[in-house]
Residue frames as qw, qx, qy, qz and C-alpha x, y, z in Angstrom:
[[0.317, -0.686, -0.107, -0.646, -177.08, -94.79, 53.92],
 [0.821, -0.505, -0.263, 0.041, -176.62, -96.97, 56.96],
 [0.690, 0.017, -0.189, 0.699, -172.97, -95.97, 57.22],
 [0.063, 0.508, 0.026, 0.859, -173.92, -92.26, 57.24],
 [0.613, -0.642, -0.198, -0.415, -176.41, -92.74, 60.06],
 [0.857, -0.327, -0.236, 0.320, -173.83, -94.63, 62.14],
 [0.500, 0.225, -0.107, 0.829, -171.28, -91.86, 61.58],
 [0.220, -0.614, -0.096, -0.752, -173.80, -89.20, 62.61],
 [0.780, -0.563, -0.234, -0.138, -174.66, -91.17, 65.75],
 [0.784, -0.115, -0.212, 0.573, -170.97, -91.46, 66.62],
 [0.250, 0.405, -0.041, 0.879, -170.44, -87.71, 66.19],
 [0.481, -0.653, -0.154, -0.564, -173.42, -86.91, 68.41],
 [0.862, -0.431, -0.232, 0.129, -172.10, -89.31, 71.08],
 [0.646, 0.101, -0.160, 0.740, -168.61, -87.80, 70.91],
 [0.020, -0.559, -0.027, -0.828, -169.99, -84.27, 71.26],
 [0.669, -0.628, -0.183, -0.352, -172.07, -85.28, 74.30],
 [0.860, -0.268, -0.217, 0.377, -169.07, -86.94, 75.96],
 [0.456, 0.266, -0.100, 0.843, -166.88, -83.91, 75.36],
 [0.279, -0.639, -0.100, -0.710, -169.57, -81.57, 76.70],
 [0.805, -0.548, -0.201, -0.110, -169.88, -83.74, 79.78],
 [0.830, -0.129, -0.156, 0.520, -166.11, -84.06, 80.31],
 [0.418, 0.080, -0.019, 0.904, -165.00, -80.51, 79.56],
 [0.078, 0.635, 0.441, -0.630, -168.23, -78.58, 79.97],
 [0.437, 0.744, 0.437, 0.255, -169.99, -76.53, 77.40],
 [0.406, 0.225, 0.001, 0.886, -168.29, -73.35, 76.19],
 [0.070, -0.531, -0.441, 0.720, -169.20, -70.19, 78.05],
 [0.246, 0.726, 0.516, 0.382, -171.74, -67.93, 76.37],
 [0.285, -0.273, -0.125, 0.911, -170.87, -64.26, 76.20],
 [0.144, 0.804, 0.540, 0.201, -173.26, -61.37, 75.72],
 [0.265, 0.162, -0.052, 0.949, -172.53, -57.71, 75.15],
 [0.199, -0.772, -0.598, 0.081, -174.73, -55.66, 77.45],
 [0.228, 0.289, -0.023, 0.929, -174.86, -51.92, 77.20],
 [0.312, -0.753, -0.576, 0.062, -176.55, -49.83, 79.82],
 [0.084, 0.704, -0.104, 0.698, -176.62, -46.24, 80.92],
 [0.651, -0.475, -0.481, 0.346, -175.37, -45.88, 84.46],
 [0.046, -0.881, 0.094, -0.462, -175.24, -42.69, 86.43],
 [0.600, 0.112, -0.591, 0.528, -172.35, -42.68, 88.83],
 [0.061, -0.078, -0.499, 0.861, -173.78, -39.99, 91.09],
 [0.036, 0.647, 0.761, -0.035, -177.44, -39.63, 92.02],
 [0.069, 0.339, 0.169, 0.923, -179.09, -36.41, 90.93],
 [0.127, 0.295, 0.569, -0.757, -181.35, -34.32, 93.08],
 [0.234, 0.618, 0.739, 0.127, -184.96, -34.25, 91.93],
 [0.005, -0.876, -0.199, 0.439, -184.87, -30.48, 92.35],
 [0.152, -0.565, 0.479, 0.655, -182.16, -30.17, 89.69],
 [0.335, 0.207, 0.844, 0.364, -184.15, -32.15, 87.08],
 [0.251, 0.050, -0.271, -0.928, -186.28, -30.54, 84.41],
 [0.686, 0.146, 0.345, -0.624, -189.99, -31.22, 84.12],
 [0.745, 0.411, -0.415, -0.322, -189.30, -33.26, 80.97],
 [0.304, 0.350, -0.859, 0.217, -186.82, -35.49, 82.81],
 [0.342, -0.049, 0.713, -0.610, -189.26, -36.04, 85.66],
 [0.761, 0.283, 0.070, -0.579, -192.11, -36.87, 83.25],
 [0.610, 0.419, -0.657, -0.146, -189.84, -39.37, 81.45],
 [0.038, 0.224, -0.889, 0.397, -189.11, -41.13, 84.76],
 [0.552, 0.124, 0.492, -0.662, -192.82, -41.27, 85.57],
 [0.766, 0.387, -0.210, -0.469, -193.73, -42.64, 82.11],
 [0.432, 0.392, -0.811, 0.041, -190.94, -45.23, 82.28],
 [0.192, -0.110, 0.824, -0.521, -192.24, -46.37, 85.67],
 [0.698, 0.241, 0.243, -0.630, -195.78, -46.70, 84.31],
 [0.693, 0.434, -0.496, -0.292, -194.52, -48.79, 81.39],
 [0.217, 0.308, -0.894, 0.244, -192.58, -51.11, 83.69],
 [0.417, 0.019, 0.665, -0.620, -195.61, -51.57, 85.94],
 [0.754, 0.345, -0.006, -0.559, -197.87, -52.38, 82.96],
 [0.657, 0.429, -0.610, -0.110, -195.34, -54.92, 81.66],
 [0.908, -0.398, -0.104, -0.075, -195.03, -56.56, 85.07],
 [0.649, 0.427, -0.390, 0.495, -191.36, -55.64, 85.39],
 [0.134, -0.579, 0.412, -0.691, -191.74, -54.05, 88.81]]
């Protein structure tokens, strides 16, 4: 059992040295978002679209996101 513990300790030390020498690998995340390329006039929006914007703003305020 002692040999196994020593081997595990060596592997942990090697990993830490490699991380320190070469850096940790970059983490990648796929982010999807809706983006409007051109702003829309409020006058061209339907009442439903305007109410959705208002409700979304209330939710963000309640969650402390604003």
